[in-house]
N, CA and C of each residue as an Amber inpcrd file, in Angstrom:
protein
   450
 -45.0230000   5.7710000  26.2910000 -43.5940000   5.1930000  27.1900000
 -43.7780000   3.7990000  27.1810000 -44.4990000   3.0950000  26.9120000
 -44.7200000   1.8940000  26.6560000 -44.1570000   1.3000000  25.3210000
 -44.4110000   2.1210000  24.4330000 -43.8750000   2.0560000  22.9470000
 -42.2880000   2.3300000  22.5540000 -41.7200000   3.3210000  23.3740000
 -40.8730000   3.5450000  23.3680000 -39.5780000   2.2190000  24.2640000
 -40.1210000   1.4960000  25.4650000 -39.8280000   0.7410000  25.9720000
 -39.8030000  -0.6730000  24.9270000 -40.9330000  -0.9080000  24.2340000
 -40.7170000  -1.9640000  22.9800000 -40.0600000  -1.9820000  21.7950000
 -39.5550000  -0.5740000  21.7990000 -38.6760000  -0.2350000  20.3680000
 -37.3290000  -0.3540000  21.3900000 -36.9230000  -0.5230000  22.3140000
 -35.4010000  -0.4680000  22.8810000 -35.8520000  -1.6410000  22.8000000
 -36.6900000  -2.3080000  23.5370000 -36.2440000  -4.0320000  23.2910000
 -36.2760000  -4.7520000  22.5440000 -36.6740000  -4.2960000  20.9820000
 -36.7710000  -4.9080000  20.0120000 -35.2070000  -4.5260000  19.4350000
 -34.9080000  -3.1530000  19.3470000 -33.1280000  -2.9770000  19.0220000
 -32.2040000  -3.8160000  20.0020000 -32.7160000  -4.3770000  20.9880000
 -31.7850000  -4.5220000  22.4100000 -31.1320000  -6.3730000  21.6920000
 -32.7000000  -6.6570000  21.1070000 -32.2900000  -8.2700000  20.9570000
 -31.9020000  -7.9760000  19.9500000 -32.2250000  -7.4290000  18.4450000
 -31.0490000  -7.5060000  17.1850000 -29.9120000  -7.2260000  17.1710000
 -29.3810000  -6.0710000  18.7150000 -28.0920000  -6.3550000  18.7740000
 -27.5590000  -7.1830000  19.3170000 -28.1010000  -7.9850000  20.0810000
 -27.5850000  -9.2920000  20.6770000 -27.8490000 -10.5290000  19.9760000
 -28.3490000 -10.4860000  19.0150000 -28.5380000 -11.6620000  18.1740000
 -27.7070000 -11.5420000  17.1120000 -27.4880000 -10.0450000  16.6640000
 -26.7660000  -9.9150000  15.5280000 -24.5100000 -10.1910000  16.3950000
 -24.8670000  -9.9580000  17.7120000 -23.5910000 -10.0350000  18.1560000
 -23.0480000 -11.1100000  18.3100000 -24.2410000 -12.1370000  18.4390000
 -24.1520000 -13.7720000  18.7890000 -23.8120000 -14.5330000  17.4910000
 -24.8150000 -13.9760000  16.5350000 -24.4620000 -14.0670000  14.9540000
 -22.9450000 -13.7830000  14.2970000 -22.1120000 -12.7920000  14.6200000
 -21.1970000 -12.7750000  14.1160000 -20.0880000 -13.5450000  15.0530000
 -20.3210000 -13.8850000  16.2900000 -19.5970000 -15.0870000  17.0480000
 -19.5660000 -16.4050000  16.6270000 -20.8740000 -16.8070000  16.3770000
 -20.4550000 -17.7110000  15.3030000 -19.9550000 -18.0740000  14.2280000
 -20.5330000 -17.1180000  13.4760000 -19.6420000 -16.8050000  12.2630000
 -18.3230000 -17.2570000  11.9380000 -17.6050000 -16.1420000  12.8050000
 -15.9490000 -16.3460000  13.0140000 -15.9210000 -17.8310000  13.4170000
 -16.3810000 -18.7380000  14.6460000 -16.6480000 -19.3940000  15.0520000
 -16.2130000 -20.8610000  14.3210000 -17.2050000 -20.6650000  13.6020000
 -17.5670000 -21.9930000  12.1970000 -16.5930000 -22.5540000  11.9380000
 -15.3950000 -21.7170000  11.0220000 -14.7890000 -22.4030000  10.4430000
 -13.3630000 -23.4620000  11.3420000 -13.2860000 -22.4320000  12.5650000
 -12.5400000 -23.9340000  13.4330000 -13.4250000 -24.9160000  14.0650000
 -14.4330000 -24.4920000  14.3590000 -15.4650000 -25.9570000  14.2740000
 -15.0590000 -27.1760000  13.8600000 -15.7390000 -26.3390000  12.3400000
 -15.5010000 -27.3690000  11.0900000 -14.3650000 -28.5420000  10.9190000
 -13.1590000 -27.3700000  11.0600000 -11.7190000 -28.0520000  11.2110000
 -11.6580000 -28.9520000  12.3970000 -12.2080000 -28.9700000  13.4910000
 -12.1080000 -29.5390000  14.8940000 -13.1280000 -30.8060000  14.6990000
 -14.1020000 -30.5780000  13.7130000 -14.7930000 -31.9480000  13.8180000
 -14.0450000 -32.8400000  12.3060000 -13.6170000 -32.1810000  11.8960000
 -13.1480000 -33.1310000  10.2850000 -12.5340000 -34.4520000  10.6670000
 -12.5860000 -35.0690000   9.9980000 -11.9360000 -36.6060000   9.9570000
 -11.0510000 -36.4820000   8.7030000  -9.9760000 -37.2920000   9.4550000
  -8.8600000 -37.3230000   8.2380000  -8.6380000 -38.7530000   7.6120000
  -8.9570000 -38.9910000   6.2360000  -9.3300000 -39.9300000   5.9680000
  -7.6590000 -40.8770000   5.7120000  -7.3480000 -41.8500000   6.6640000
  -5.9930000 -42.6590000   6.6530000  -5.9240000 -43.8380000   6.1770000
  -5.4740000 -44.3180000   5.1400000  -5.4490000 -45.9560000   4.9370000
  -4.3810000 -46.5580000   5.5750000  -4.8420000 -48.0030000   5.8360000
  -4.5350000 -48.4480000   6.9610000  -2.3720000 -48.9490000   6.7990000
  -2.2420000 -48.6790000   5.4140000  -0.7380000 -49.1380000   5.1390000
   0.0590000 -47.8280000   5.2690000  -0.5570000 -46.5880000   5.9650000
   0.2040000 -45.2580000   6.1920000   0.1710000 -44.8090000   8.0060000
   1.2990000 -43.8920000   8.3030000   1.0160000 -43.7090000   9.3740000
   0.1780000 -42.2700000   9.4880000  -0.1680000 -42.5690000  10.6960000
  -1.7490000 -41.4140000  10.8490000  -0.6600000 -40.0760000  10.6370000
   0.2440000 -39.6940000  11.6920000   0.7500000 -38.5340000  11.6680000
   0.9580000 -38.1990000  10.4790000   1.3270000 -39.1320000   9.3790000
   1.5260000 -38.8550000   7.9300000   0.3960000 -38.0100000   7.1870000
  -0.6640000 -38.9120000   7.3500000  -2.4610000 -38.4300000   7.2560000
  -2.5430000 -36.7750000   7.1720000  -2.3350000 -37.0280000   8.7000000
  -2.3550000 -35.4070000   9.8910000  -2.0490000 -34.4890000   8.6680000
  -0.5700000 -34.6770000   8.8220000   0.3670000 -33.5860000   7.7810000
  -0.0370000 -33.2920000   6.7620000  -0.5670000 -34.0410000   5.8410000
  -1.1500000 -33.9790000   4.6570000  -2.2710000 -33.3880000   4.6460000
  -3.1020000 -33.5730000   5.4710000  -4.9460000 -33.1350000   5.8850000
  -4.2430000 -31.4360000   6.0060000  -3.6080000 -31.0160000   6.9160000
  -3.3120000 -29.5630000   7.3720000  -2.7060000 -28.9700000   6.7320000
  -1.8280000 -29.3880000   5.4790000  -1.1980000 -29.1180000   4.2270000
  -2.2240000 -28.4410000   3.2580000  -2.8010000 -29.1470000   3.0130000
  -4.3080000 -29.0350000   2.3920000  -5.3960000 -27.9110000   3.0230000
  -5.4620000 -27.8800000   4.4480000  -6.6490000 -27.2810000   4.8330000
  -5.8020000 -25.9490000   4.9690000  -4.4450000 -25.8940000   5.8170000
  -3.9530000 -25.1810000   6.2240000  -2.9110000 -23.8430000   6.0750000
  -1.9290000 -24.7700000   4.7070000  -1.1270000 -24.4530000   4.5030000
   0.1020000 -25.5280000   4.5860000   1.2620000 -24.8540000   4.6150000
   2.5380000 -25.7670000   4.7940000   2.4990000 -25.8660000   6.6450000
   2.1470000 -24.9820000   7.0880000   2.1650000 -25.0430000   8.5850000
   0.9600000 -25.6950000   8.9360000  -0.1300000 -25.9790000   8.7070000
  -1.3610000 -26.5110000   9.2780000  -1.8510000 -25.4330000  10.2380000
  -2.9430000 -26.1010000  11.3640000  -3.0570000 -24.8590000  12.0350000
  -2.3130000 -24.4360000  13.4120000  -0.6420000 -24.5450000  12.8880000
   0.8880000 -23.9760000  13.9070000   0.9010000 -24.6880000  14.5580000
   0.5710000 -26.1560000  15.3140000   0.4960000 -26.8330000  15.9320000
   1.8320000 -27.7280000  15.4500000   2.5590000 -27.2540000  16.4670000
   3.6250000 -28.6450000  16.1170000   3.6640000 -30.3070000  16.1350000
   3.9190000 -31.0980000  15.1590000   3.6830000 -32.3090000  14.6610000
   4.5090000 -32.9160000  14.5160000   5.7500000 -32.4900000  14.9460000
   6.6320000 -33.3900000  15.1570000   6.9440000 -34.1290000  15.8220000
   6.4540000 -34.5150000  17.2170000   6.3740000 -35.5680000  17.8530000
   7.3550000 -35.4070000  19.1520000   7.9710000 -34.2990000  19.0880000
   8.8690000 -33.9800000  20.0520000   7.9140000 -32.9240000  21.3260000
   7.2650000 -32.5350000  22.1250000   6.2280000 -31.8760000  22.4160000
   7.2080000 -32.5930000  23.6480000   7.3540000 -31.0020000  24.7180000
   8.1400000 -30.5950000  26.1330000   9.7180000 -30.3330000  25.8840000
   9.7260000 -30.4200000  24.5880000  11.1690000 -29.9530000  24.1580000
  11.8090000 -28.8290000  23.7450000  11.1330000 -27.5360000  24.6210000
  11.6580000 -25.9620000  24.2890000  13.1770000 -25.9820000  24.0480000
  12.9240000 -25.4260000  23.1980000  14.4690000 -24.6880000  22.5490000
  15.2130000 -23.5470000  23.6920000  13.8590000 -22.8600000  23.8710000
  14.5010000 -21.1320000  24.9230000  13.0410000 -21.1040000  25.7360000
  13.1190000 -20.4340000  26.7970000  11.7260000 -19.7250000  27.5500000
  10.9060000 -19.3060000  26.9350000  10.5010000 -18.7590000  25.4940000
   9.8010000 -18.2740000  24.6910000   8.7250000 -19.2000000  24.1270000
   9.2990000 -20.9140000  24.4200000   8.4510000 -21.6390000  23.7920000
   7.3840000 -21.7830000  25.0700000   8.2300000 -21.9070000  25.9810000
   6.8970000 -21.8840000  27.1020000   6.1960000 -20.3410000  27.6890000
   6.4310000 -19.4950000  27.4260000   5.7950000 -18.0400000  27.7140000
   4.6670000 -17.8820000  26.9080000   5.5010000 -18.4960000  25.0900000
   4.3380000 -17.5770000  24.3070000   3.0810000 -18.2940000  24.6160000
   2.2670000 -19.5870000  24.9460000   1.2000000 -19.9970000  25.5120000
   0.2030000 -19.6820000  25.8280000   1.1210000 -19.0450000  27.1130000
   0.4830000 -18.5550000  28.1020000   0.2430000 -16.9590000  27.7510000
   1.0380000 -16.3290000  27.3870000   0.8840000 -14.5380000  26.6890000
  -0.5530000 -14.6100000  25.8870000  -0.6000000 -16.0530000  24.9340000
  -1.6280000 -16.0660000  23.8000000  -3.0280000 -15.6930000  24.3070000
  -2.8880000 -16.7990000  25.6240000  -3.9520000 -17.0190000  26.5610000
  -4.5530000 -15.8620000  26.6220000  -3.3420000 -15.5560000  28.0220000
  -3.8000000 -14.6990000  28.5820000  -4.4990000 -12.9120000  27.5540000
  -4.0460000 -12.5670000  26.4510000  -4.3560000 -12.0860000  25.6690000
  -5.9960000 -12.4380000  25.1350000  -6.1900000 -13.8180000  24.7930000
  -7.4340000 -14.0600000  24.5490000  -8.5080000 -14.0790000  25.5120000
  -8.2430000 -13.7810000  26.8670000  -8.8810000 -13.4100000  27.7570000
  -9.3230000 -12.2470000  28.1400000  -8.3340000 -10.9690000  27.9800000
  -8.6460000  -9.6180000  27.7400000  -9.3870000  -9.4450000  26.5750000
  -9.1240000  -9.8380000  25.5450000 -10.0910000  -9.5480000  24.2850000
 -11.3500000 -10.1120000  24.7100000 -11.6500000 -11.0410000  25.1340000
 -13.0840000 -11.0780000  25.2780000 -13.5260000 -10.4740000  26.9100000
 -12.5250000 -10.3830000  28.0000000 -13.2800000  -9.3880000  28.4200000
 -13.2850000  -7.8480000  28.2850000 -12.5500000  -7.4170000  27.2800000
 -12.9600000  -6.1990000  26.5360000 -14.1390000  -6.1600000  26.0340000
 -14.4450000  -7.4160000  25.0180000 -15.6110000  -7.5360000  24.3930000
 -17.0070000  -7.3470000  25.2530000 -16.9190000  -7.9110000  26.8260000
 -17.5680000  -8.0880000  27.6450000 -18.0040000  -6.9850000  28.2170000
 -17.1380000  -5.8950000  28.5830000 -17.1590000  -4.8990000  28.8920000
 -17.9540000  -3.8620000  28.6460000 -17.4100000  -3.8610000  26.8300000
 -18.1150000  -2.7280000  25.9880000 -19.5380000  -3.1100000  26.0030000
 -19.8840000  -4.5730000  25.7710000 -21.4280000  -5.2360000  25.3040000
 -22.0820000  -4.2050000  26.6060000 -21.4050000  -4.5390000  28.0730000
 -21.9970000  -4.2290000  29.1080000 -22.1280000  -3.0620000  29.5330000
 -21.3010000  -1.6610000  28.7560000 -21.3130000  -0.4250000  28.8990000
 -22.3280000  -0.0190000  27.4540000 -22.7570000  -0.8610000  26.5170000
 -23.4590000  -0.2720000  25.7170000 -24.9400000  -0.7930000  25.9210000
 -24.8630000  -1.5350000  26.1750000 -26.0200000  -2.0710000  27.1610000
 -26.5510000  -0.8420000  28.1990000 -25.8690000  -0.2410000  29.3700000
 -26.1140000   0.8590000  30.0570000 -26.4290000   1.7020000  29.8700000
 -25.6160000   2.1140000  28.6090000 -26.1030000   3.8250000  27.3530000
 -27.5300000   3.1650000  26.8000000 -27.8730000   2.2330000  26.0650000
 -28.8060000   2.0790000  25.4840000 -30.1190000   2.2090000  26.4580000
 -29.8120000   1.3040000  27.7630000 -30.6980000   1.0630000  27.9460000
 -31.3110000   2.3510000  29.4380000 -30.3190000   3.4150000  28.8690000
 -30.8580000   4.2410000  30.4190000 -31.9160000   5.2580000  30.0980000
 -32.3500000   5.4820000  29.3380000 -33.7960000   6.1060000  28.7730000
 -34.0800000   7.5150000  29.5780000 -33.3300000   8.2000000  29.3780000
 -33.0350000   9.2860000  29.6980000 -32.7170000   9.5720000  31.1230000
 -32.0840000   8.6450000  31.7190000 -31.6090000   8.8840000  32.8830000
 -29.5190000   9.4150000  32.7400000 -29.6490000   9.9530000  33.3690000
 -28.2170000  10.5740000  32.9390000 -27.0900000  10.4220000  33.6720000
 -27.2220000   9.5990000  34.5660000 -26.2310000   8.6350000  35.3850000
 -25.7380000   7.2930000  34.7360000 -27.3740000   6.7380000  34.7580000
 -27.0630000   5.4980000  33.8920000 -26.3900000   5.7270000  32.1470000
 -26.3470000   6.9350000  31.6870000 -26.0390000   7.2920000  30.4590000
 -24.3540000   7.3540000  30.6760000 -24.1790000   8.1110000  31.8060000
 -22.7570000   8.5610000  32.2130000 -21.8900000   7.0150000  32.6190000
 -22.3910000   6.4320000  33.1110000 -21.9520000   5.0050000  33.6540000
 -21.6590000   4.2350000  32.5900000 -22.5570000   4.3130000  31.9770000
 -22.0880000   3.1960000  30.7440000 -21.5720000   3.9440000  29.3850000
 -20.7010000   5.0340000  29.6470000 -19.7250000   5.8820000  28.3540000
 -18.7600000   5.4100000  29.2310000 -18.4930000   5.3800000  30.2260000
 -17.2860000   5.4010000  31.5920000 -17.2510000   3.8450000  31.2670000
 -17.6330000   2.9690000  31.4590000 -17.6630000   1.5710000  30.9740000
 -16.4940000   1.8250000  29.7660000 -17.4760000   1.9830000  28.7890000
 -17.1480000   1.7980000  27.3250000 -15.3830000   2.7600000  27.6150000
 -15.4570000   3.7090000  27.7210000 -13.9540000   4.3690000  28.1180000
 -12.9500000   3.8760000  28.4710000 -13.4550000   3.1150000  29.8560000
 -12.0920000   2.2310000  31.0530000 -12.1840000   1.5160000  30.2970000
 -12.9190000   0.6780000  29.1490000 -12.1080000  -0.9750000  28.8280000
 -11.7750000  -0.4280000  27.7060000 -11.9330000   0.5900000  26.9820000
 -10.9480000   0.9060000  25.9030000  -9.5940000   1.5580000  26.1070000
  -9.6410000   2.2000000  27.3700000  -8.1010000   2.7130000  27.8500000
  -7.1550000   0.9840000  28.3060000  -7.7540000   0.5580000  28.6420000
  -7.5170000  -0.8350000  29.7850000  -6.7820000  -1.8350000  28.1720000
  -7.7980000  -1.7950000  27.2530000  -7.2060000  -2.5290000  26.1900000
  -6.0910000  -1.7390000  25.2690000  -5.5600000  -0.6790000  25.4140000
  -4.3990000   0.3870000  24.7370000  -3.8470000   0.0790000  25.6120000
  -4.1030000   0.3720000  26.8080000  -2.6770000  -0.6060000  27.8880000
  -1.8630000  -1.6520000  27.7110000  -3.1950000  -2.8060000  27.5160000
  -2.4820000  -4.4810000  27.6370000  -2.0780000  -4.4280000  26.2890000
  -2.6370000  -3.9250000  24.6970000  -1.6740000  -3.9210000  23.4210000
  -0.2380000  -3.1610000  23.8620000  -0.1500000  -2.2190000  24.4770000
   0.5880000  -1.3600000  24.2300000   1.7310000  -2.3090000  25.5080000
   1.3800000  -2.8780000  26.3950000   2.3450000  -3.1560000  27.0920000
   3.2090000  -4.9140000  26.4930000   2.1120000  -5.4280000  25.6540000
   2.2480000  -6.8110000  24.7560000   3.1300000  -5.8270000  23.8070000
   3.2220000  -5.0100000  23.0430000   4.0130000  -4.2720000  22.1910000
   5.4420000  -4.1330000  22.9770000   5.5420000  -3.6710000  23.5870000
   7.3260000  -3.4680000  24.7140000   7.2060000  -4.1810000  25.0400000
   6.7260000  -5.0670000  25.3860000   7.3250000  -6.5910000  25.8930000
   8.2630000  -7.2790000  24.7670000   7.5960000  -7.2640000  23.4360000
   7.6370000  -7.9820000  22.4470000   9.2060000  -7.1360000  21.8210000
   8.7770000  -6.1990000  21.7390000  10.0470000  -5.4500000  21.1920000
  11.1780000  -5.8610000  22.1950000  11.0150000  -5.4960000  23.1630000
  12.1610000  -5.8990000  23.8880000  13.0780000  -7.2510000  24.0740000
  11.7390000  -8.3670000  24.3160000  12.3510000  -9.2890000  24.0760000
  12.8110000  -9.6340000  22.7000000  12.1080000  -9.2320000  21.4170000
  12.8840000  -9.3150000  19.8620000  14.2920000  -9.1410000  20.1490000
  14.6490000  -8.0320000  20.7350000  15.8690000  -7.3960000  20.7920000
  17.0160000  -8.0740000  21.9250000  16.2690000  -8.4360000  23.0050000
  17.3500000  -9.5710000  23.8250000  17.5270000 -11.0970000  23.1410000
  16.6360000 -11.3380000  22.5920000  17.0200000 -12.8710000  22.0060000
  17.4250000 -12.7820000  20.3770000  17.0670000 -11.5470000  19.8650000
  17.5660000 -11.6950000  18.6450000  16.7240000 -12.0520000  17.5690000
């Protein structure tokens, strides 16, 4: 029994560290770009240097942010709603990951307890269903808005 608990703890530790490592692996490029210093000679405008830097790093659009200096001048309602929807989808994705992790933890730590095993499977199933509903709602909304707004 003691040996099984040690094996379980080691597996849980490996899974946790691997998950954390994967998150860090995907976050490193964003952190590196955020910390990059843009070299700009005194005779040039900073906006031009930033634009040139973004073209070199992220292509013509850079990181995808508006650098024209016309902040707050939205042409239609989608310019206001789009960042809110993107933030909400990021939050849903984070919650999905956390629920999947929690369900997996319940499942792995069941140790022969059928009730806990079923609870873990139910959490995983419900989180997948929730993600499918959110993605479906987003797809329907995007389709309808694309038809309405042209």
